[in-house]
N, C-alpha and C positions, 0 to 999 in steps of 0.2 A: 504494500500500500504506500502511495506517495506520502512524503512527510507532511505536505501541506493539507492532506486530508485526515491526518491523525489528530486526536485530541491531545492538547498539552496537559501533562500530568501535574504541573505545578500551578498553584493559584496565581492568577495575574492581578496583582494589587495596583498596577499602573496601566490599565488598558489604553491603547492608542491605535489609531488607524483602522478602527472598526466601526465608528459612528459617522454619521453624516454632518455632525456639528462638533466643533471643538468643545472640550470641557476643562474646567479648572477644579483641581482637588488639592487638599492640603498634603504636604509631605508626610509620609508615615514613618520615616526613618530618622535617626539622629543625624546631626551635622558633625559634631565632635563626638567620637565614640569613647567609652571609658578606657583609660590608660591600661595598657597591657600589664600583666602581673610582673613580668620581667622588665625592669626599668630600661629605658632607651638611653644609651650613652651617645650623645651627639655633640659635634663641634658647633652646632647651630641650634640651640634650644629656643623654643618659642616662649615668649613671656605670656603671662595671663592675659594681658591686654591684647596681644596678637591673636591668641586663641579666641578671645571674645569677639574681636573684629572679624575673624573668619566665620565664626558662628553667625554673626549678624549679617555680614555682607556677602558671604559665600566665596570670597577671594582674599588673597593676601599677596602684596607686592613687596619683595625684598630686594632693595637696590644693592648692586655691587657684590653679589654673593660669589661670583667668579671673577678673578682678577684679569687684568689686561693680557698677561702672558697666556693664561688659559684660553681667553677669548681668541687670541691670535692662533693658538693651536687648533681651536675649533674651525677657524676660518680656513686654515690650510687644508683641513680635512674636507670641508664642504666644497671648496674650490675644486679639489680632485674629483669629488662626487659629481659635480656639475659638468666636468669635462669628460666624464666617462660615457662615451656614446653608446657602449654596449648596455649600460644600465637602463637607458631609455626604452629598450625592448624587453626589459624584465617586468614581470607582473607587479613588483614592489614599487615601480616608478609610475607616478601619475603625471601626465603632461596636461597643459592647458588645452582646452578645446580650440581647434583651428591652428595650433602651432606646436612646436616640439619643446617649448619651454617647460622645465620641470616645475610642477606645482607642489608635489609631495613625494617623499621617499619613505616607504613604510618598513617596519621591522628593522629599524636602524640599530637597535640595541643588540641584535643577534648577528648582523652582517658587517658591523664595523667595530673593531676592538676598542678604539678610543671611546666611542659612545656607549659601549657595553660597560666600560669602567665608570663612565659618568652616571649611568643609571643606578649604579650601586653606591655612588658617593654619599656618605652619611649626611652631608649638608642638605641634601634634598630627600634621600630615601628615609631618613629618620623623621623628617617632618611628616611624610606620608604615613609612616608607622604611628606617629603620635596622634594624628588627626583621625586615622581609620582604626586605631586601637589594636595594633598587633602586626603580625607578619603579612607581607604584601608580595605580589608578583606583578610583572609587567603585562597588562592586558593588551596594550597597543603602544607602539612607538613610531615616531615619524619626524622627518624634517619637513617644515613648511616653508616654501619660497614665495616671495611676492616681489618679483623683479621690478626695477624702476620702469616707469612709463606705461607698462601694460600688465602689471600684476592684478589679477582678478580678485574680486571680493569673496569672502566666506560668509554666506547669508546667516541670519539669526537662527539659532537652534539650541536645543538642550542636548548635550552629548548622551545623557542617560536615556532619553527617549529613543535614540537610535540604538544604543547598546542593549537596551531592554528588548525592543521589538525585533531587531535584526540579529542580535547575538545571544539573547537569552540571559542577560545580566539580571539577577532577581531583585536586588536591593540597591539603594543609593549608598553604596559603601566603596566608592572609587573617587580618585582625585587626579586632576591633570596638573602636571608640572611643566611650565613653558620657560625654557631658558632662552633669553633674548641674545641672539648672536649678532645682531646689529642694533643700533639705536632704533627704538620704536616710538613713533609719535603720531599725533592725529593726522598729520599730512601724508605719511607713507603707509597708513593702514594698521595702526596699532589696534590691539584687541579692545573691543567695547564690551562692557558687561552691565547687566541690570542688577545692582546690588540689592540683595534680599529676595530676588526672584527664585532662588534655589529652594525657598520654603513652600513653593507651590508647583504642582505638576500640571503642565499644559498638554493635553492630548492633541494629536494631529489628525487630519482627515485624509483619506485616500488609502486604499489597500496597497500594500507593498508589492511591487511587481517582482517577478522572478529575476534573479541576478541583478538586483537593483544597484549593488555596489559598483558594477561596471561603469555606470554613468554618474552615480551620486558623488563619487570622489572627485569628479571634475566640476559638477554642478548639481547640488542636491535639490530635487523637486518633490520628494516625499519625505515626511518627517520634519517638515518646516511648519512653524506655527502660522495660524491665520493672521491677517492684518488686524482683526478685532482683538485677538489674544495679545499681539504685540503692543497694541495701543493701550490695552488694559494694564499690562506690565509696566510699560513706560510711564504711564500716568501715575501708577502706584509707587514705583521704585526709582524712576529716573535712569539715567545712563551715565556710567563712568567710562573713562578712557585710560587704559593701562599704559601710560607713557613713562618710559624709563630708558636708561642707557644700556648698551651692550654689557652682558655679564650679570644683569639683574635677573631675578627669577619670579615668575608669577605662578602662584598656586591657585587653582579654582575648583570649586565643587562640581561634581559630575552633572548636576541638574541646573546649574545657573544658566540663564539665557545669555548668549554671547554671540558675537559675530564681528566682522571687520570689513572696512571699506576697501575699494580697489586702490591701487597705488599708481597715480599718474605723475608722481614726482620723479626726479632722476635717482633718488636714493632707494636702493633695494631694502627689503625687510625680510629677515630670515629668523626663524625660531625653531628650537629643538623641543619636541614634546615627548614626555613619558607619561603614560597613564598607569597609575598604581591602583591595583584592586586588592581588597583583602582576600586572604585565602579561603575564608568562609563564604565568600560571595562569588565563587567561580561560576562562569557562564554555564547555562543549561541549554535546553532546546530553545531556539528562537521563538519568541511569542507570536511572531508573524506566521509561524508554521511553514516557513520557507526553509530550504536547506541552509545550513550554517555558512557564514561567510568564510573566505579562505583564512588559513592560519596566519598569513602575514598581516591581516587586518585585525584578527581576534585570536589571541593565544588560547589554544585548547590542548594541544599535544605536547607543547614544550614548556609547560608551566614549572617554574623553579622559584622558590622563595628567595628574596634578596637579603 
């Protein structure tokens, strides 16, 4: 029997893409999980105020977490990646619609030794452990490029909505870590977030097509909120812009509404993303009842705690 015709055996507490109208429901999961029994030893501990800010706003921006020498090393690595023509024919590489410019490179923590080490760096991994309350693994990793003059936008969305529907992530117990590889500002497409929107789940309209990921990674057309939903969130929470210098790190909750504008400036914008998921929140069958997305987008077979 085809997977999409089977009943999902886990209760869906965050239904989406099954109704003809979008719905708003309160978040059912904590934002900050209880601290693990084994204390986390970290070179970058969060203060009570920072934890409170994350709980309230759904994101936390830490300037200068990586120094200029480290950023230069990252730049050398991504320059080599951008110049690798064979990579563009690999499934892990997503190019812009209509040209061969790299938009994203997935599974970067497995395919590049430098970024594999960065994913384990306690300055970021321990923050994920503290917020999620224990051991974590990489659900997804990627480099996002937004080249000067023609870098396309990433439209408003909640990551959790996609990971829940298309990957089968049960609960809101994941966090994204974005390391700024270039200066990010409002002009070149810095990430915009609606602070506090992580406290509400916004369902989306439209049944998920088969193999949706093949086009959604270039331009997402399903799993995006309605204009009415976005107006509601914007009116209630407002919009912040995560502007910071290269080497800064942005942590944001899996359910916060976020997106970024296109980049028509000469200044490129590049960010390195690691999505940390708690080991008790491993993905299950997709709630869309479609076949699972590939391993390079959603870790299932190569799960290792960090």
